C-alpha positions in Angstrom: -11.8 31.6 -28.8 -9.2 30.7 -31.4 -8.2 27.0 -31.1 -5.0 26.1 -33.0 -2.5 23.3 -32.9 0.0 25.3 -30.9 -2.5 25.7 -28.1 -2.9 22.0 -27.6 0.7 21.0 -28.0 1.4 19.5 -24.5 4.4 17.2 -25.1 3.8 13.7 -23.6 7.0 12.0 -24.7 8.8 10.7 -21.7 12.5 11.1 -21.2 14.6 8.0 -22.2 15.5 7.3 -18.5 11.9 7.2 -17.5 10.9 4.6 -20.1 10.2 1.1 -18.8 12.1 -0.6 -21.7 15.3 1.3 -21.0 15.1 0.8 -17.2 14.5 -2.9 -17.5 16.9 -3.7 -20.3 19.6 -1.5 -18.8 19.1 -3.1 -15.4 19.4 -6.7 -16.8 22.6 -5.8 -18.6 24.1 -4.1 -15.6 22.9 -6.6 -12.9 23.2 -9.9 -14.8 25.5 -9.5 -17.9 28.3 -7.4 -16.1 28.8 -9.9 -13.2 28.8 -12.8 -15.8 31.5 -11.0 -17.9 33.5 -10.5 -14.7 33.4 -14.2 -14.0 34.7 -15.0 -17.5 38.0 -13.2 -16.5 39.0 -16.4 -14.7 38.3 -18.4 -17.8 35.7 -18.0 -20.6 34.6 -21.7 -20.2 32.9 -20.9 -16.9 30.0 -19.3 -18.8 29.2 -22.8 -20.2 29.0 -24.5 -16.8 25.5 -25.6 -15.7 25.5 -23.8 -12.4 26.5 -20.5 -14.1 23.7 -20.9 -16.6 21.1 -21.7 -13.9 22.2 -18.7 -11.9 22.0 -16.4 -14.9 18.5 -17.6 -15.7 17.4 -17.4 -12.0 18.9 -13.8 -11.8 17.0 -12.7 -14.9 13.7 -14.1 -13.4 14.4 -12.5 -10.0 15.4 -9.1 -11.6 12.3 -8.9 -13.8 10.0 -10.0 -10.8 11.7 -7.4 -8.5 11.3 -4.7 -11.2 7.6 -5.4 -11.7 6.9 -5.4 -8.0 8.8 -2.1 -7.6 6.8 -0.6 -10.5 3.5 -1.7 -9.2 4.1 -0.5 -5.6 5.5 2.8 -6.9 2.2 3.5 -8.5 0.4 3.8 -5.2 0.0 7.3 -3.6 2.3 8.6 -1.0 5.1 6.1 -2.0 8.7 7.3 -1.9 9.6 4.7 -4.5 13.3 4.7 -3.7 12.5 3.4 -0.2 10.9 0.2 -1.6 13.8 -0.8 -4.0 15.7 -2.8 -1.4 12.7 -4.7 0.1 11.1 -5.6 -3.3 14.4 -6.9 -4.9 15.3 -8.7 -1.6 11.9 -10.4 -1.7 12.2 -11.3 -5.4 15.8 -12.6 -5.2 15.1 -14.3 -1.9 12.1 -16.2 -3.2 13.9 -17.3 -6.4 17.1 -18.4 -4.8 15.5 -20.0 -1.8 13.5 -22.2 -4.3 16.8 -23.2 -6.0 18.3 -23.9 -2.6 15.3 -25.9 -1.5 15.6 -28.2 -4.6 19.3 -28.5 -4.0 20.2 -27.1 -7.4 23.8 -25.9 -7.7 24.3 -22.2 -8.4 27.0 -19.5 -8.3 26.7 -17.5 -5.1 29.0 -14.8 -6.5 26.8 -14.3 -9.5 23.6 -14.3 -7.4 24.9 -11.8 -4.8 26.4 -9.5 -7.4 23.2 -9.5 -9.4 21.2 -8.6 -6.4 23.5 -5.8 -5.2 23.8 -4.3 -8.7 20.1 -4.5 -9.3 19.4 -2.3 -6.2 22.3 0.0 -7.1 20.9 0.5 -10.7 17.4 1.5 -9.6 18.6 3.6 -6.7 20.8 5.6 -9.2 17.9 5.9 -11.6 15.6 7.1 -8.9 18.0 9.9 -7.9 18.6 11.0 -11.5 14.9 10.9 -12.6 13.7 12.7 -9.5 15.5 15.8 -10.7 14.9 15.2 -14.3 11.1 15.4 -14.6 8.9 16.6 -11.7 5.3 15.5 -11.9 3.4 18.4 -13.5 -0.3 18.6 -14.3 -2.3 21.3 -16.1 -5.6 22.2 -14.6 -8.6 23.4 -16.5 -10.7 26.0 -14.6 -14.3 25.2 -13.6 -16.1 23.1 -11.1 -14.3 22.0 -7.9 -10.7 22.0 -9.2 -9.5 24.6 -6.7 -9.1 21.9 -4.0 -6.3 20.3 -6.0 -3.9 23.0 -4.8 -3.9 21.5 -1.3 -2.4 18.2 -2.6 1.4 18.3 -2.3 3.9 16.5 -4.5 2.7 17.9 -7.8 3.6 21.0 -9.8 0.1 22.4 -10.6 -0.3 24.7 -13.7 -3.5 26.6 -13.7 -4.6 27.2 -17.3 -6.1 30.7 -17.7 -7.5 30.4 -21.3 -8.1 27.8 -23.9 -5.5 29.2 -26.2 -2.7 29.1 -23.6 0.4 27.2 -24.5 1.4 24.7 -21.7 4.6 22.8 -21.9 6.0 19.7 -20.3 2.8 18.6 -18.5 2.2 14.9 -17.7 -1.6 15.4 -18.3 -4.6 17.6 -18.0 -7.0 17.6 -15.1 -10.7 18.8 -15.3 -13.9 18.5 -13.3 -15.7 16.6 -15.9 -19.0 16.9 -14.0 -18.9 20.7 -14.1 -20.7 22.8 -16.7 -17.7 23.6 -18.9 -17.9 25.9 -21.9 -17.8 24.7 -25.5 -14.2 26.0 -25.9 -13.0 23.9 -22.9 -14.9 20.8 -24.1 -13.1 21.2 -27.5 -9.8 21.7 -25.7 -10.3 18.5 -23.6 -11.3 16.5 -26.7 -8.2 17.7 -28.6 -6.0 16.8 -25.7 -7.4 13.3 -25.6 -6.9 12.9 -29.4 -3.3 14.2 -29.2 -2.5 11.4 -26.8 -2.2 13.5 -23.6 -3.9 11.9 -20.6 -7.1 13.7 -19.5 -8.0 13.0 -15.9 -11.2 13.7 -13.9 -10.5 15.5 -10.7 -11.7 12.7 -8.5 -9.4 10.2 -10.3 -6.4 12.4 -9.7 -7.3 13.1 -6.1 -7.6 9.4 -5.3 -4.3 8.5 -7.0 -2.4 11.2 -5.1 -3.9 11.0 -1.6 -4.8 7.3 -1.3 -8.3 8.1 -0.3 -11.7 7.7 -2.0 -13.8 10.8 -1.4 -17.4 9.6 -0.8 -20.1 12.2 -1.5 -22.7 9.6 -2.4 -22.7 6.0 -3.5 -24.3 5.8 -7.0 -24.9 2.5 -8.6 -21.7 2.9 -10.7 -19.7 3.8 -7.6 -20.8 0.6 -5.8 -19.7 -1.4 -8.8 -16.3 0.2 -8.8 -15.8 -0.5 -5.1 -16.5 -4.2 -5.3 -13.3 -6.1 -4.4 -11.7 -8.6 -6.7 -13.6 -11.8 -5.7 -10.9 -14.2 -7.1 -8.2 -12.5 -5.0 -10.5 -12.4 -2.0 -10.5 -16.2 -2.0 -6.8 -16.6 -2.8 -6.0 -14.2 0.0 -8.0 -16.2 2.5 -6.0 -19.3 1.8 -2.7 -17.4 2.1 -3.9 -15.8 5.4 -4.9 -19.2 6.8 -1.5 -20.8 5.9 0.5 -17.9 7.3 -1.6 -17.8 10.5 -1.1 -21.5 11.1 2.7 -21.2 10.5 2.9 -18.2 12.9 0.9 -20.1 15.5 3.2 -23.1 15.4 6.5 -21.2 15.1 5.7 -18.5 17.7 3.7 -20.6 20.2 6.6 -20.4 22.8 6.7 -16.6 22.4 3.0 -16.3 22.7 3.0 -18.4 25.9 5.8 -16.3 27.3 4.0 -13.0 26.6 0.8 -14.4 28.1 2.7 -15.3 31.3 4.3 -11.9 31.5 0.8 -10.2 31.1 -0.4 -12.2 34.1 2.6 -11.3 36.1 2.5 -7.6 35.2 -1.1 -7.2 36.5 -4.0 -9.3 37.8 -6.5 -10.7 35.3 -6.6 -12.9 32.2 -3.8 -12.9 29.7 -6.2 -12.5 26.7 -8.6 -9.7 26.1 -11.9 -10.6 24.3 -14.2 -8.1 22.7 -17.2 -8.2 20.4 -16.4 -6.5 17.1 -18.2 -6.0 13.7 -16.6 -8.1 11.0 -17.0 -9.5 7.5 -20.4 -8.8 5.9 -21.6 -7.2 9.2 -21.3 -10.4 11.3 -20.4 -9.9 14.9 -17.4 -12.0 16.2 -15.2 -12.1 19.3 -11.6 -10.7 18.8 -8.6 -12.0 20.8 -5.7 -9.8 21.9 -3.2 -9.8 24.7 -4.6 -7.7 27.6 -2.9 -4.4 27.8 -5.2 -2.6 30.4 -5.8 -3.3 34.0 -8.6 -5.8 34.6 -11.8 -4.2 36.0 -10.9 -0.7 35.0 -14.2 0.7 33.6 -15.7 4.0 32.8 -19.4 4.8 33.1 -20.2 5.1 29.3 -19.8 2.0 27.1 -18.6 4.1 24.2 -15.9 5.8 26.3 -15.0 2.4 27.6 -14.2 1.2 24.1 -12.1 4.2 23.1 -8.4 4.2 23.9 -7.1 7.8 24.3 -3.6 9.1 24.2 -1.8 8.4 27.5 -4.8 6.3 28.7 -4.3 5.6 32.4 -5.8 2.2 32.1 -2.9 0.8 30.1 -0.3 -1.2 32.1 3.5 -0.8 31.9 3.9 -4.0 29.8 0.8 -3.0 27.8 2.4 0.2 26.5 5.2 -1.9 25.0 2.9 -4.5 23.6 0.8 -1.8 21.9 3.7 0.1 20.5 5.3 -3.1 19.1 1.9 -4.4 18.0 2.7 -7.7 19.8 -0.7 -7.4 21.5 -2.4 -8.1 18.1 -0.8 -11.6 17.6 -3.5 -13.7 19.3 -5.8 -12.6 16.4 -4.2 -15.4 14.4 -7.0 -17.4 16.1 -9.5 -15.2 14.4 -7.7 -15.6 11.0 -7.8 -19.4 11.3 -11.5 -19.2 12.1 -12.1 -17.1 8.9 -13.2 -14.1 10.8 -10.2 -11.8 10.0 -7.4 -11.3 7.5 -3.8 -10.2 8.1 -4.6 -7.1 6.0 -7.9 -5.2 5.9 -10.0 -2.4 7.5 -9.6 -2.2 11.3 -12.4 -4.0 13.1 -14.1 -1.7 15.6 -15.8 -2.6 18.9 -19.5 -3.3 18.4 -20.6 -0.2 20.3 -18.3 2.1 18.3 -19.3 0.4 15.0 -23.0 1.1 15.7 -22.2 4.7 16.7 -20.2 5.2 13.4 -23.0 3.6 11.4 -25.5 6.1 12.8 -23.2 9.1 12.2 -21.5 8.2 8.9 -23.2 7.2 5.6 -21.9 4.1 3.9 -19.8 3.1 7.0 -21.1 -0.5 6.7 -19.8 -0.9 3.2 -16.3 -1.3 4.6 -17.4 -4.8 5.9 -17.4 -6.1 2.3 -13.9 -7.4 3.0 -12.5 -9.1 6.1 -11.2 -6.9 8.8 -7.4 -7.0 9.2 -4.7 -6.8 11.9 -3.1 -4.1 9.8 -4.4 -2.1 6.8 -4.1 0.9 4.5 -5.8 3.3 6.9 -3.7 2.1 9.9 -0.4 2.6 8.1 -1.4 6.0 6.8 -3.4 7.4 9.7 -2.8 5.4 12.8 -5.4 4.8 15.6 -8.4 7.2 15.6 -11.7 7.3 17.4 -13.4 10.7 16.8 -16.2 10.7 14.2 -14.3 13.2 12.0 -11.2 11.1 12.0 -13.1 8.0 11.4 -14.7 9.6 8.3 -11.2 10.2 7.0 -10.3 6.6 7.8 -13.4 5.5 5.8 -11.9 7.2 2.8 -8.7 5.2 3.2 -10.7 2.0 3.7 -12.7 2.6 0.5 -9.5 3.2 -1.4 -8.2 -0.2 -0.2 -11.4 -1.9 -1.3 -11.4 -0.2 -4.7 -7.7 -1.1 -5.3 -7.9 -4.5 -3.6 -4.8 -6.4 -4.9 -1.7 -8.3 -3.9 0.4 -5.2 -4.8 -1.4 -3.0 -2.4 -1.2 -5.7 0.3 2.6 -6.0 -0.3 3.0 -2.3 0.1 1.0 -2.4 3.4 3.3 -5.2 4.7 6.4 -3.1 4.0 4.8 -0.1 5.7 3.6 -2.2 8.6 7.2 -3.3 9.3 8.1 0.4 9.4 5.2 1.1 11.7 6.2 -1.6 14.1 9.8 -0.2 14.2 8.6 3.4 14.7 5.5 2.8 16.8 3.5 5.1 14.5 -0.2 5.5 15.5 -0.1 3.4 18.7 -2.1 4.4 21.7 
């Protein structure tokens, strides 16, 4: 087939409003410079005061931090980026100005508040405009297993019919690089890469759009790519321990009250204990507030460990505790003992874990990180028990392990707050 320059001319220049430099510089001018200029209306000398200069420097730091957090979180799949503008900038500005307040440094409250409000307004406005400006569009090269991409929403897929077809305004090219492609298509892919247009393997695109790692087999290379960041694993454990200790001290009256209410609601112990499979395959005993009637058992141990929709064993108070996730709070004890994390794959009952290991290949690999009270699978899928659903959850767990980072953990925190407020996935 005839390959010419016109056939590979996929423009990859992004619109000005989509460029990081424009967004950040424009945001700093609108959120920091404009409020400062407004303050000078009462007297230009105010700009030289120490508290004003400290506030401007702090606002610049908070704005850049908030923007970087927002950008990193927006890169994860299934993220409606506009929904995370307010929490990321609130976190960034809160941390910076709480630090200033803690050290009793004088600052301008007007400048700080105006900078925060105008930062969120700037990125909300950009989000609305850019959403209409440039929909995400990918060109797909035929061959291999690319047909399954059509089931993934949120992307305008363009199916290339021939290697001399002109494709415009695509963000990149997708191909099944493991397929037996013709020489023409291989030249096309090489020319795309040389022209600067991103070329993606189907598996890479599928993971980034669905938040799941599809596991067909674990080759040596795959195992290496799924190893979590060891440095962050240790830092995370320290953060987990400090947060668990603080929660235990601050909420101890609440924990005692909930324990007393559990005892009053139905007979039995306040805490539920169960053996679960944990970090590196070690068995440990998890602690939760009891939400089922004591002594209510079924004949099969596997059925006993599974909580079904509308389970008759759950008490009146237990339904509220499960929906609000308050029943999970005693697991701070497990975090302090190094058995769990705040965020990670859900720990399963020992009998269920052994069942899943027998049915699902590579299930044990999820134990390479500490299990968590909340996690990527929990906020995307909710509570599941059937083997087919657990296989899908395993894909989410492997995505979390592969992308193990503070940015993904922060996104999970935000989604967990939404989950607690909505009761998503509770049983």
